[in-house]
Residue, then its C-alpha position, 0 to 999 in steps of 0.5 A: m904683867s905688872r902695873k908698869g907693863l913689865y911681864h914676868y913668867n916662869m920659864e920651866r918651859c922657855d922652849h915653848h915661848t923663846a923664839l931666839v937662842t945665843n950663838d958664840h954668846k950673842v944674841q941669835t938674830v935672823k940675819n946671822n941665822m941665813e949664814g949657809y943658806t943661799a939667797r935661793d934656799v932662802q927665798r924657798v924658806k919665805i915661800a915655806r912660811e907663806v904657803m903655812a900661812l895659806m894653810g891656816f897654820p898646822s903645826e910644823q909636824d902636821m906641814i910636814q906629813m902633809v908635803r912628805r905624803g904629798m897630801v896637797s898636790k903641786c905643793p911648792i916647798s919641801v921637808a927639808d925648806i919647813r926645817a930650814a924655816r924653823d932654822i932661820f926663823g925659829p918658831d912662827v910668831a904668828s902660831l906662837k900668838g894664836k896657840t900659846v897656852r898657860h902649863r902649870s908649872p911643877a911644884v917649886q923645890l928650895d934649894f935651902v943654904e945654910a951658912p956657918d953661924e960663925i959668919y954672922d957671929r964673926n960679922r955682927d956689925v957691918v961696914l957699909e960703902l955706898d956711892i952713886m953710879k951713872v950707866n948711859g946717864l942712869p943714876f943708881l945708888v951702889s952699895v958694898s959691905l966689906r967682908i960679906d962682900l954683898v953688892t946692892a944696885e937700885f936705880m935712883p929716878s930722883m936725886t932729892i935728898p929725902k929720895l937718895r936717903a931713902g935709897v940708903e935706909r934701904a940698902i941698911r935694911v938688907y942687913q937688918n933684917k938678916g940681924l945684922n948691924v950697920v954699924t959705919s957707911m962709908v960715903d963721899g961728899q954728895f952724902d954728908s947732909m944725911r949726917g945724923t939722919l940714918g939712926s945707929t948708923d954713923l956716915n963716915v964721909t971722905k975729904a973732898q976729891k977723894h972716893v971710897p976705894v972698895i965701892k969705886c972697884k965694884i962699880q967698874v966690875i958692874k960697867e965691865r961687865f954691863r958692857a959686856i953683855r951690851s956687846t951681844l945685843p943687836f940694838k943701837l939703843l936700849p930703853s931704859r928699862v932695859i938698861i936698869k934690868g941689865v945692872t940689876y942682871c950683873v948684880l945678881w950674878m955679881n952675888a952668886h959666887p963666893s967673893k975673894a974679898g968676903v969671909s967665905n971662899m964657900f959661901s957667896p954674899r947671896e948665900i950668906m945673906t939670903n940662903t938661897r942659890l941660884d940653879y943653872l937649869k931655871h936660872c939660865k935659859v934665857p940670855f938677857g936681851t934675846y927676843c921671846q914671845v911670852f904669854q899673856e892671861n885674857q880675861p876671858s880667856n876664849t876670845d880670839l885676842e893673840r895669847t903671846v906678846d912680844a918680848l925682851c928678855l931682862g934676866p931671871t928674877g932670882n926666886a924659886q921657881g926660876g921666874y923671868k922678867f920682860f920687857c914688853l914692846d907692845t906696851r913699852k911707853k908704860v913702862v917707866 
């Protein structure tokens, strides 16, 4: 857990830690899972979970064997009820909280991508477009490089000139760290006060009521993708942290495929700038916004404290380990 209450977990064994999966692109809910079951079926399923609790939370397989062999006389449930309970409610949450243990992660295998030197040689000087995007009133500094077409988006909790300038400098350093030189930053009038403060980078400010065209298109794409994700979630309201990470999630995948406006139809902006690519088996395990039970490390570990916490998946970190980010529902007030 980070100091801000944000949980990270390696999803190599996500089947032990996730309580819900998707169905037809929507985050699955208990109400949807009840489709196809009668009211009587649902009542028997609830009784099945109550019986499992009364018997001290045995594993599902042990419970099935006990019922099948009649090891508890006059037991009011059947094997079908136990299996239907998992189908409707998912894994038993109390069992997850009490029994989950940390598994050793497998050795990390780096999938290094080597883009041709010609791409870097012909695009040593970079032109950057920047603008402010707002999603549900939350401001983001969005940038896109012409030709390479890498998109970045950073949440800006403060819109003061010093904070905004620091955000622009971070966007420029992404390219400087790759040995590229950002020669021009194209912005609108709200960045005018930064003129002459960005070192060797020239600030090109558009006229009043004019907008930088490419960045506006990228902002539109980000918002469209976020709205698509939002439509899959069953929640009426989203915490600010979830919205922020939702935008980051959209940008992560925008950079993961070759751009039509980019310098290569074989290498994505991510591959060109980080020499890494995303892995389906690592980075597509849990949908954004899914309710999960996430393992938490208790120190000392031999206590009766819960082993998992209630959380929402905020998408993959994009690292080689296949780690994921989560929004902890219990400590949400600690997340800024």
